[in-house]
C-alpha positions in Angstrom: -4.0 17.5 29.1 -2.9 17.2 32.7 0.8 16.8 33.7 -0.3 14.9 36.7 1.6 11.7 37.3 -0.4 8.6 38.1 1.1 6.3 40.8 1.5 2.7 39.9 -0.1 1.2 42.9 -0.7 -2.4 43.7 -4.4 -1.8 43.3 -3.9 -0.5 39.8 -1.9 -3.6 38.9 -4.5 -5.9 40.4 -7.1 -4.0 38.3 -5.3 -4.9 35.1 -4.7 -8.5 36.3 -8.4 -8.8 36.7 -9.2 -7.3 33.3 -6.8 -9.8 31.7 -8.3 -12.7 33.7 -11.8 -11.7 32.5 -10.6 -11.5 28.9 -8.9 -14.9 29.1 -12.1 -16.4 30.5 -14.5 -14.7 28.0 -12.7 -15.3 24.7 -13.4 -18.7 23.1 -11.6 -20.6 20.3 -13.0 -20.1 16.8 -11.3 -23.2 15.2 -11.6 -26.9 15.9 -9.0 -28.6 18.1 -6.2 -30.1 16.0 -6.4 -27.4 13.3 -3.4 -25.3 12.3 -5.3 -22.3 13.8 -5.8 -24.1 17.0 -2.1 -24.9 17.2 -1.3 -21.2 16.6 -3.8 -20.2 19.3 -2.3 -22.6 21.8 1.1 -20.9 21.4 -0.4 -17.4 21.8 -2.4 -18.5 24.9 0.7 -20.1 26.4 2.5 -16.7 26.0 -0.5 -14.9 27.6 -0.5 -17.4 30.5 3.2 -17.2 31.0 3.2 -13.3 31.0 0.2 -13.4 33.4 2.1 -15.7 35.7 5.2 -13.4 35.5 3.0 -10.5 36.4 1.7 -12.3 39.5 5.3 -13.2 40.5 6.6 -9.6 40.0 3.7 -8.2 42.1 4.4 -10.7 44.8 8.0 -9.5 45.1 6.9 -5.9 45.0 8.1 -5.0 41.5 4.9 -3.2 40.3 6.6 -1.8 37.2 7.5 -5.2 35.8 4.1 -6.6 36.9 2.3 -3.9 35.0 4.4 -4.5 31.9 3.9 -8.3 32.1 0.1 -8.1 32.5 -0.1 -5.7 29.5 1.9 -8.2 27.4 -0.4 -11.0 28.5 -3.5 -9.0 27.5 -1.9 -8.1 24.2 -1.5 -11.8 23.3 -5.2 -12.4 24.0 -6.2 -9.3 22.2 -4.1 -10.2 19.2 -5.7 -13.7 19.1 -9.1 -12.0 18.9 -7.9 -9.6 16.3 -6.5 -12.4 14.2 -9.8 -14.3 14.6 -8.4 -17.2 16.5 -10.6 -16.3 19.4 -14.1 -15.0 19.6 -14.3 -11.8 21.8 -18.1 -12.0 21.8 -18.4 -8.4 20.6 -16.9 -7.1 23.9 -15.2 -3.9 22.8 -14.2 -3.1 26.4 -12.0 -6.2 26.9 -10.8 -6.5 23.3 -9.9 -4.5 20.2 -12.4 -6.1 17.9 -11.8 -6.9 14.2 
């Protein structure tokens, strides 16, 4: 294992912002609108969207560390919704940790 430190560049943060954007777009709801599961999913996706928005804000003001943290939280909410079978990840084991 290397002891080399990896710099947290703007490009790296943008890369993760893109991954999360693709995950958000690809995953689709598994339960009908109005169901309890749909209501739970709405809460989770609101959290994902809020963290994604925060990541963009932090990147804009030059705080790459908080931007990186926020986008990883955003992706985790989406990934959790796939894992809990509220969203269909369409067998994409690159964007999601599949059930």
